[in-house]
N, C-alpha and C positions, 0 to 999 in steps of 0.2 A: 503494500500499499504506500501512497505517498501521503503529504499534507495536502488538507482540503482547500480550494479555493476559497477566501472568505470573499464575500460581496457586503456591501452596505447595507444598512439595515432598511433605508428608505426604498432602496433598488430591490430588495427581497420583497417587499410589501407590494411595491409596483408589479412585481411577477406576478404575485397572487391575484391581485386586482384585475389586471389585464387581461391573464389566461383565460382562453377560451372554455366554455362550459363544458369540460370533457369529463368532468366528475360531479356528484353531489357534496353537499358539505354536511358530515354527521353531526346529530343533532346530540348525541350522548358524548361526553368526553370520556377519557379513560381514568381518570383521577387520579394519574400518576403524578409524581413530583420526587425531587430530590430529598433522600431518606437520611442519609450518613456519608462521610468522607473516611476512607480508609488511607493514611498516610504511607508512604515508602519513602525513606529519606535517602537513598543511594542514588547517585547523580546518573544522567543521560537519558537520552530520547526513548520513543515507544512505539509499538505499532499494534499488532493484532491482541486480543485478549480470548481468551477461552474460559468458559465456566462450566464447570462438572457439578451438576446439580445434584445428582443421586450421591456423591460422596462430598458434597458441601466443599468445594473447592474453586478458587480463581486461579487460572495461571495468565501471568502478563509479561509480556516482552519489555523489556526495559535496561537501556543502555547495552552492555555485553553480557545480559545475564536474564533468567527467567524467575520473576518471583512469585512464589506461591503462597497464597492467604487462604484462609477458611473464609465462607461466606459471610462469617461474622466480622470480619475484618483483622485476625489474629493472625500473625506471620508464622508459617509452617517451615519455609526454608527457601533456599533458592539454588538454582541450577548455574555455576559461573561459566566463564569461557566459552560463551556464544556469541562470537563477535558479528555485529551485523544483524542480531535478531530479529525475525520478523513476526513467525507464527507457531503454535504450538497444538499438534494434534496428538489425539489420546485414543490408545486401544487398551481399554480397560480388562478386556478378556484375556489379554496376555501381561497385563499391568505394567504397560509401557507405554512413553510418551516420545513424541518426534518433535525436533526442534529445527526450524530452517533458520540457519546461521549464514545471512547472506553476504558478507565479506569472505567468510572462510569456503565459499561453496560446498558447503557441507550440510547434511543433516545428522543432527546430535541426537541419539537415542540414549533415552534415560528409565530407570526404575521407579514407577509412581509412588513406591513406598519408601525406598530409601533416599531417593534423589539422586542417586549414584548414576554417572555416564556409563552406559553398557557397549555403546557402539559409536563409530563415526562414519558416516557413508558419503564418499564423494556422489555429488549431483551437478545440475548444469550452474551457468554461470549467473551469479547471484539469486539463489532461491528466495522466493516471497512467500507468496501464500501458501499454505500446507493445510493438507486435510484427510482424514481417513474415510476409506470408501468400502462400505460394509459388504457389498455385495460380492465382489471377488476378493476382500481382504487385502487391500493393498493403501499404501500411504502415496499420495501424490503431492509432489512440491512443484509449483509453477515458477520457472527461472525467468527473471525480468529481461537479463541481457542476451541470454542466449535463445531467448522466445521459444522456450520449449518445456514439456513436462517431463519429469522425471518419476519413474513407476518403482516403488519398492516392495517387496513381499514380505508381509509383516512376519510371517512365519520364520523366515530365514536370513531377513534385513539386508538381502540383496537386491540390487537394480536388476529389474526384469525387462526393461523397456525406456527409450526416451523418444518421446512424441513430438515430432516439429508442429509448432502452432503458428508460425507465420506471422506473429505480431507478439507485442508484449502483454503478458497475460497476467490477471488480478486474482481474484478470489472464485474457488471453485466448489461446486455442490454435486452431489448424488442424487438421482430419485430411487435409490434403492433397489433397482430391477435392473441395473446394467448400463444406464446410461451416466456419465459424467458431462458437466455443462460448466465453462469457465469463461469468464469476461474476459474478451479481447481490447484492453484499452486504446491500443492505436490504432485499431481499425472499426472500432464501435459496433462489436458483432459478439455473440454469444458461440463460441465454439463448442460442437457437441462431439464427445470421445467415446466409443463403444468400449465397454469397460472388460468385455472379453476378449476381443481380438486387439484392443489397445491401439486403435488407429482412428484418426478423426473421420467422423461419417457426415457430417454437416455443418453448416456455418450460417447461423441466424443473425440477420441485420436488425440492429436496435435502431428504430425510428424516432428522431427527436431524442437521441439520448447521447451525449459526448463524454468520452473519458469514463465507460463504467469501471465501477470498483467495487462497492459492495453488493453482494448476492446472495440469496436463500433462496429456499422452495418450500412450496407446501405439497407434500407427496399426495395427499390425499385428491386434490385438484391437478395436479401435475402443472401448477403455475410458477413461474419463477418471478421474483421480483428484485429488480435491477436499480442499485442507486449510482447514478451517473453525477459525479462531482464535476465534471467540466462544464455542465451548462444547468447545474441544480435541479435534476428532473429524476423522477422514480419511473419506469417502465414498468409493467406489468406483460408477460409474455408466455402464449401457451408453449410449454416445452416439448410437445409432441410435433409441433410443425413450426415454430417460431413467429407464429403469428403475434403481434403487438396488439394487446387489448385495453390498454389504458396507460395513460401518463398522467404525472402529477408534479406541480412544481414545489419543489424542497427548499433545502440550502446546500451548501457545500458539502455534498455527502463523501465519507470515505468507507464508512462501515455501514452494514445491514443485516438485520436479524428477523426470523419470522417467527411467531408464536401460534403453532397447530392447533392447540386448544382454543386461544382467544381468537384466532384468524387475524390478528394484527401482524402488519410487517412496520417495523422501527429503522428509520435511517438515522443515523447520527451525522450531525452537520458540525463542523468545525467552527462556524458562529457562535455556537451553543444552544442548539436545540435537538430534539427528535423529533423529525417528522413521521407522523404514525398515520399508516393507510390501512381500512380495513378491507377484509374479503367477505361481500355478502354474499357471494356464490361463485361459481368456477367463472362466469363472465360478468360480475358486476362488483364494482369497488368504489370505495368513497373515501375521501380525506376527513380525517379526525381532527387533528389539531397538530400544534408544534409545544412540545414538551420543553420548559426552559432548563438548561444543564448550565455549561460553563464554556467559554471559548477555550478551544483547544480540544474539547472533548469529542475527536472524530472517528474513533473507532468504538465498537460495541460487543458486548457479549450477552448471552440470556442464559437465565436459569429457568428451564423449561418445567421445574415443579412448582417453583415457588412465583414464577413469572415476574422476576425482579430483572432488571437489566443493570449491568455494569459498564462503567467507562473510564479509561485512563484519561487523567488532565494534568495539566501543570500551570501555573502563573507563567506569564512570558511578559517581557519587555522588549521594546523596538531594538532591531539589530543596528549596528554601525552602517550607515552610508558612506560607501567609499565611489570613486570613481570606476573600480573594476567592478564593484557589486552596489548598483544605486537601489536595489531592491531587496535588502537582505531579510533573509528569514528572521522571525522573531527569535530571542534568546530565552531559553528556560531560566525562570528564576532559581538559583540552586535549594534545594533543599523542598521546593514545592510540589514534586510529583505525588499524585494520589489517585485513588480509584473512587469513582461517583456511583453511589448504589441510587438506582430510580425504581420506584415500586408503589403501592398504595399505602403500605404501612410497615 
């Protein structure tokens, strides 16, 4: 993932007002709001966050390590030496976790109980998003610079395939029935991979969506929810054929999660909001609200048991403008990194 593009508040409101009536405004809000903040004092940036509700754990990338918290905010430990860490995939049946270490071009395998490193696996260049595909029992890492996917057999921790994607990949998901879907950020597509043959079998164009990053799926209706940070848009797509079904103006989205019980898609926006879209049926959707969070809270994880959301964030200050860098990225205030908990209570 990358930093979400921020847009001024007035411009964002103008988008909402001027948008064509492609959706209906929901009457009932979620009731969600920020509940708690869990501080993590170590330095460094961050990317993906993974929540394991069944075991009450939160795994967040931070600097060159993965910090593990309980869902009550207590520190459990960390996995060090994960340079350029992006994401964390969990295989609870084997008690293993998989970390994409982007600067090392490796996946680091660790024991979920002891947090000890078990293995290091060479993959493509700059592995970014990573996830476990349960149908074929493989871990996929999507490699930003080599523009491909590395597929790892979790039984042996061996690479079994490298799949060319011909675009910079972002988040991937599975329908649980043999199809893998991954956002192609540079071509504004969803690339479809056959989980058995490990070949690309289709490319779906995202209409009206630019730089797709966040992605999740409703497996019951076979609908993809795509967060496009380039033009602050959420697109809903039929995973069977790529038909674009709806789109909604949101914020500068980087992450997106879907709650299959509540039928809600949540897009985390770097401006400091979560945009919520409700799936009323397989072909009908509505915008619900923007939940206030904090600026910089651009990635998101979900506890599917409690329905709570977790977002990494930190206080920032303006970067130093130079002739070589006239638009510097904001600098993190040291010691300000934390995890926000969002829910009803």
